[in-house]
N, C-alpha and C positions, 0 to 999 in steps of 0.2 A: 504494500500500500504506500501511496505517496505520503511524504511528511506533510504535516499540516501546521499552519500558523502564519502570521503576517510576514511579509518580506518587504524589504526596502528596494525601491527602484534605483538602478544605476544610471546608465545613460539612457536617453530617449530611444536609441536604437535597440538596446537590450530590452527595454520595456515593450517596445513594439514586437520584438521577436518572441518575447514570453507570451504576449497576449494572443499570438497566432497559434500557440500550442494549446490543445484542449486539456491535456493531462501531463503535468510536469512534476518533478520532485518537490516543488514548492507551489504556493498559491499565487498565481500571477494576478495582475490588476488590469482592469479595463476602464479607462476614463476615471481613474482614481478609486474605483470601487472594487473590492475583492471578487474574483470569480467564484463560482460554486465549488465547494469541496465535495468529496464523495458523500460525506454526511448530509450535506444540503440536498444532493440528488436523491438519496434514500428517503429523506424526510419529505421531499417534494413528491416523490412517487407515492408514498403512503398517504399524503394529503390528497393527491389526485384520486386515490382509491376511496378515501373518505374517512380516514382515521388520523387522530393526533398522535404524534410520536411521544410515547410515555416511557418506553424502555430504552436503555442505553445500548448502542451498537458497539459491541466489543469483540464479537466473533470475527475472526479473519478467515482467509481462504483455507489455511491449514487446520484451524480448529473446527471449521465447518465440515471439512472432509473427514476429520477424525471423529467428529460427532456422528456423522452419517454412518461410518463404518462401525462405530461402537454400539449404535442402537440396534444393529443386526447381531453383533457379538457372537460370531460363529464359534469361537473357542469355548464359550460358556454354553451356548445353546445346542451345539452338535452333541457333546457328551451327555447333556441332559436328556436328549430325545433319541439318541442312537439306538436304544433298545427297541423302540417301536418298529422301524422298518426291518431290522434284522429278525425280530421275532415273527412278524407276519409274513415276510417274504424272502428271508435269507440275505446273504452278503451282496449279491448282484442287485437286489432291490434297493439296498441302502446306497449303493454306488450310483446306479443309473437313475433312480428316482431323484436323487439330489441334483444330478446333472440336468435332467429334463426340467425339473422344478426351477432351477436357477435361470435357465434360458427363458422360461415363461415369466419369471420374476423380473427379468430385464425388460420384457415387453410392458408389464404393468408399470414398472418404475419409469420407463420412458414416457408413457402416456400421462402419468401423474406429473412428471417433471415439466412437460409441455404446458399443462394447464396452470400449475402453480407459478411458473415463470411470469405469467401475465399478471398475477395478483398475489405477490409475496407478502402474506400477512400471517399473524399468529394463528388464524383460523384454518390455514391450509386448504384442503379440498372442501371443507365445509363452507368457507367463504366463497370459493369459486362458484358454488351453486348459484349464487346471486346473479352471475353473469352468463349462465348457460341455460337458464329456464325462463320462460315468460314471467313478467312481473307478477301476474296474478297467481302463479304457482310457486313463487319463491318460498313463501313461508312454510308450507307443508314439506316441500323437498328439503329445505335447509334444516327443518326440525328433525326429520327422520335421519338424514345423513349425519347431522351433528351428534345425535344421540348414539347412533351406531359407532361413530368414530370415538366418542368419549368413552362409551362402555367397553368397546373393543380394546382401547388403550388401557383402561383401568384393569380389565381382566388380564392383560399382558403384564402390567406392572405387578399385580398380585401374584401371578404365576411365577414371575422371575424371583420374587422374594421367597416364595415357597420352594422353588428348586434350589436356591442358594441354601436354604435351611436344610433341605434333604442332603445336599452335598457336604455341608459341614458335619452333619450327623453321620453321614457315611464315613467321613474321615475319623470321627470319634469311634465308630464301630471298628474301623480298620486297626485302630490302636488299642482296642480293648483286648483283654485276655482271651485266649482260646481254650475252651474246656470241652473235652470230648468232641473235638473237631467242629465246635460251634463257638461263635463269638459270645462273650458274656454280656455284651451290651447290645440291645436292640431298641432303637428309638420308637416312641409311640406318637400318635396323632397330636396329642396335646403339646408335646415338646416341639414337634415340627412347626406347629402353628404359632406358638409363643416366640420361637426363634425367628420365624418369618415376620412377625410384627416388629420385633427389634430391628430387623433388616430394613423394614419399611421406614421406621423412624430415622435410621441412618441415611436412607435415601432422601428423606424430607429435609434433614439438617443440611446436607450438601446442596440440595436444590434451592435452599433458602439464601444461599450466598449471593453476592453481587455478580453481575454478568462478567465483569473483568476477572473475578476469581474463578468463575466457572470456565472461562476461556483458558486460563492458565492450567486448570486441572484437566479439562477435556482434551487438550492438544496432545496429551500423552496416552490417551486411551487406545488409539489405533496402532501406534508403534508397538506398545506392549502386547496387544492382541495378536498382531501379525508375527512378531519375533518369537513370542511364546509358543504360538502354533507350530512354527517351523521347528523350534527346538524340541518340542514334545514329539513331533512326528519322527525326527531323527533319532531321538532317544528310544522310542518304542521299536523302531525297525532294527536298531542295533541290539537292544537288550532282550527283546522277546524271543524265547526259545520256540522251536517247532512252529514257525510261521506257515501260513497257508500258501498254496500255490496261486499264481496269477489267474490260471484257468478257473479255479474255484471261486476266487474273489469276484471276477468279472462276469461269470456265466451261471453260477449256481443260484437258482431261484427255487423257493419252496412254497408250499401252501400251508403256512403256519397259522393262518386265520381260521381254517376249518370251513371256508365258504365253498370249497370244492373246485377252486379255480386259481391257478398260479397267476393268471393275468389280473384277476381282481385283487389278489393278495398284493401284487405289485402296486396297484393303484392305492391301496391302503398305506403303502410305504411312503406316500407323499406327505404324511403327517409331519415328519421332522423338518423337511424343507419349507413346508407351508407355515409352520409355527415360527421358524427362524427368519425366513426371508419375507417379512411383512413390515408394516409401519413405515412404508416408504415416505409418506409425507411428514414423518416425525421431524425431519430436517427443516421442512418449511414452517413448522410451528415456531422455530427459532428465527424466522425471517426478520422480525422487527428488532432483533438484537445482532443482526449480521450485516456487515458492510457489503454493498453491491449484491443484495440478496436475490434479485431477479436473475442474475447470472450464476452466482456461486451456489445457490441452493440446488437448482436442477443439475448442475455439473457434479456436485457432491453426491446427489442421490444415485446417479448412474455409475459413478466411480465406486461408490460403496457396494452396490450390487455386484459389479464386476469383481472387485477384490474379494468380497465375502463369498461369492460363488466359487471362486478358484480355491480359496483357503479352506472352505467347507468341504469341497470335493476332495482335497488333499487329506483332510482329517478323516473323512469317511473311508477312503481307500486304505489309509494306514490302519485304522481300527479293524477293518475287515481282514487285513493280512495278519493281524495279531489275535484273531479268534481261534486260538489253538484248540480250545475245547468249547465249541459254541454253546452247547447245552448247559455246561457248568457256569459259563460266563453270564448267560441270560438269566439263570436262576440264582445268581450270586446273592448271598445273604447281605451284602453291602447295599443292595437295593438299587444299584446303578451299574449296569454292565461296563461302562467306560472306566469306572473306579476299579473294577476287578481287573481290567486290562492293564491299568497303571500298576496295580499291585503285583500282577504276574511278571511284569517287565522289570520294575525297579525295587521290589520288596517294599517294606513299610516306609522306609525313609524316602526312597526314590518315588514311590507311588504317591506319598503324601505331598512331595514337592510338586509333582505334576498336577495333582488335584488342587493344590493351592493356587496355581496360576489359572486354572479353570474357574475356580470360585472368584478370583480377583476380576477376571474379565466379565464373568456373569454379573458381578457387582457393578462394573462399569456400565454394562448394558442396562441394568435396572435404574441406575442414576439417569442415564440418557432417556430411557423410556418415561420415567417420571417427569423429567423436564418437559418432554413433548406433551404429556398428558396435562401437566399444570398449565402450560401455555394455551392448550386447547380449551381448558376449563376457563381460563382468563378471557379468551376470545368469546367463548360461548356466553359467559356471564355479562360481558360488556354489551352484548346484544340482548340482554334481559331474557335469557333462555333458562335460567336456573332460579330456584327460590333464593331470596336474599341476594340477588345478583349484584347489587351495588357493593356489598361487603366482599364477595368473592372476587370481584374485578378490581378491587382497590390495590393500588401500588404502594408498597412499603416505602416510607419516606427515607429510611436509612439505606436500604439495599437497592432501591429503585427496581425491584422485581415483584411479581405477584405472589408474595409469601402466603397470603390467605388461601389462594388457589392451590398452592403446593400442599398445604395441610388438609385441605378438603380431600385431595386425592389420597393422602396418607390415611385419613379416616375411612374413606370409602373402600379402599383396598384392604384395610384391616377388617372391616365388616365382611368382605368376601372371604378372607382367609379364615375367619372364625367359623365359617360353615364347615371347614375341614375337620374341626373337632368332632362334629357329630357324624359326618359322612364324607369319607375320602372320595367315593364315586361322584358325589354331587360337586365337590370342589374341582375335581378333574374335568367334569363336564363344563363347568363355568370357564375354566382355562381354555378348553377346546373351542370356545366361541371366539377367542381372540382373532384367529386368522380369518374365518369367514366374515365376521363383523367388520373388520377393517377393510378387507379386500372388496366386500360388497359396497361399502361406503365409497370407495374409490370408483368402482365400476358404475355405480349409479350416476355419478357426475359425468363420467365418460359417455354413458348411454344418452344422458340428457343433452350433452354437447352435440352428439351426432343427430339425435331426433329433432332438436330445435335449432339446428345451425342456420336454417333459412328464415327463422322467425326472430332469433336473438343474435345481434351482432356481437361477435367475440373478437376482441382485439388481441392478437398474439403478443407474447412477450419476446425477449431476445433469444430464448431457446425454443426452437420449433423442430418438429420432425419433417416438415415439408411434405413432399408427396408420399412419404411413408406413414404419415399420420393415420390415415384411415385403416390401412392393413394392420398396423401395429395395434391400434385401438380394438379392432375386431378380434385379433388373436387374444388380447388381454381379456376381453369380455367373455369369449368362449372358454378360456382357461379357468377363470374365476367361477363361472357357473358350474363347470365340470367338477373342479376341486372342492367346491363348497358342498356339493351333493355327496362326494366321497367322504369328506370329513365328518358328515353327520351319520355315517354308517357305523354300526358296532364293529369293532376290530376282531371279533372272534365269534364263532358259532360252536355249540348252540347258544343262543342269546338268553341270558339270565338277568335277574335283577342286579346281580353284582357286576356283570361285564357289559351291561347295556350302555350305549353312548347317549347320555342324557343331554348332550349339547343341543340337539334339535328342540328339546323341551325348554331349555334355558333361552334359546333364541326366540322361540314362540312367545315365551313369557315377556321377554324384553320388547318384542314387537307389539304385543297386546297392551303392555303397560304404557309405552310411549304414545301409541295411537289413542288410547283411552284418555290419557292426560291431555292430548291435543284437542280432542272433541269436547271434553268436559270444560276446559277453561283456557288452555294455552292459545287456542286459535283466536281468542278475543283480544289477546294482549301481544302475542309474539308476531312480529312482521318479517322476520328474517334478519340477516346481518344489517345492523343499523349504521349506515354511513352518513357523513355530513359533508357539506361543501366547505372545504377547509383551505383551498388554495390561497385565499387571502391572508392566512396566518403564516405562510411561508414566504420569506423574502423573494421577490420576483426578479427575473432577469431574462435575457435572451434565451428562449427555450431550446433553440437549435444548439446553443453552446453548452447549456447546463444539463440538458436531459438526454443528449444524444446516446451516451453509452448505456443508459439503463433501459429506457422504454419511451417510445413516442406515443403516449396515451392521448386519447381524445377526451377532453374534459367532460364532454357530454355523455361519455360511457359510464360515468359514475352515478 
C-alpha cells in the first residue's frame, strides 16, 4: 500500500508530474488540495452503496488473503472430518471426493467473488440481494438469505468449537494410562460441551480486539496453516510403518454406508469437503475493514480456495497412505481417526505434537469464522433484522469494532452446543446444516441474479468472470442443489434413531421459524438492507481521478 500523509510540493514541474500520477508512494496535490487516498476511495465506495464508514480499515492484501485461507482451515478441518469419507467409501472416496468437491468449490467461490466485488460490505451476499431482485421482492429475499447465512455461520462456529474440544480431549485420552489395552480416560458429552464453551469465549475475546490487532494476528494464520500441513505430511510419510500402496489409495472404493451402492457411498464422501470448503463470503464480511476491498476480497476468496484445495488434497492423500490398518484406525478409541494416524506414526510425543498444530489451526479457523459471523450479525442488525438491533449494531467506542455482535454470536453458539449435553445426534445434525445453509444462501442470490438480470440493472465490480459468468454460475447452482440433497441423507443403513441424519429436520425447523417470524411481524417492519444517500458526507473531487481503481458506480444504482 502507498504511504499516506501530506507532502510538500517542490518545484512546479514536480508538482505537475505528481498530479498526473493516479497512485504514487505519497499523496500528490491538485490545485493545492490533496488527492484521494485509498481510504477516501473505500469510504466513497461505501457511501455510494449507502452506508457510513464506522469500522477502521486495517486489513491489507496479505492479511486479507491469510484470513480467507484461515477461514477454510484445511489442516484443522480435514483431520476433523477425514473419518467420514473413509468410513462410507474407502480411501479413493476420500481422495477423489475432495478433488471433485474442490473444483466445484472454485466455481461457487468465483460466482460469489463476482457479485461481492460490486458491493463490498459487511453484509456480503446478503447485501447483494438488494441489487439483484426487484425492489418489491427485496425484503423477503434478503430476510431468508440473511437468516440462512447467519444461522449457517453460527452452526459452523459452534461446530468448530466442538471439534476443537473433541481434539483436545482426544489428546488427553492419548496421554492417559492404558489398562488392559484400553485407555483409562474417556471423555463424556458434558466435558466436551463445557470445553467447547470455553473455546467459544476465547474466540469472542480475540474477536473483540481492535481491527489493527486482528490484522497483526490474522496475517500469521495462513503461513502456519500451510507450513504445518507440509511438515505433518512429510513426517507421516517418513514415520508411518506399513504404508498402503498407491493403487489402493487411488482406486479402492467400498460400500461402507450399507446403501448397496459404491457410487452412492462415494457421493456421501463429499461431507468432508463440503463442510470444509464453504463460507466463501466470510472474507467479504470483513470488507468494511479492508483496504481496496472490491478488488482484494474477490482475489483472496479465489486464492484461498485454490490453496486450500491443493493443501487439503495433499493431506487426504497422505492420510490414506498411512491407513495401515483401516478398521482399527476408524474404530480408534481416541474418537478421531486422524489422531490415531498421528499416534501410529510419531508415538505419544510425536502424535501429540502433530495434533497440537491441528488444534492450533482449527482455533485459527474458529476465530476467523466468528469474525465473519459477528460482522454479518452487525450488518444484519444495522438493517433492523434482529431484536434489539440498535444494541447489536453498536460500535464499541474503545475498539471501534462491533463487540456486542461478537458476544451475541458467542451466546448463540453456546446455546447450540448445550444441546450436545442431552443429544450428540441432535448437535451433529445442527452442525451438518452449516454447508447446505451457507451454500444455498449463496446460490439463491446467484439464481436471482440470473432470473432478474433483465429487470434489475446490476453494475459489475472490478472483478468479473466475463463470458464465463453464466456457465460458471450454472455449474455452481447445479452442484449446490446436488450436494445439498446428498448431505441430508443418512450416512448408513439400516436407518435408526441413532444414525438418522436429522439435518433435514433442523433445516425445516429453521425455514419454518424464519418464515413464521416474517409473516407474523417482521414483514411490517423489515424492508431489506437499509441504505442512505451519503455521498454528500464524503469529500468530493474529480470522480475519474479518485474512483477509477475501485469501481465506477452509478449513483442512481443505490
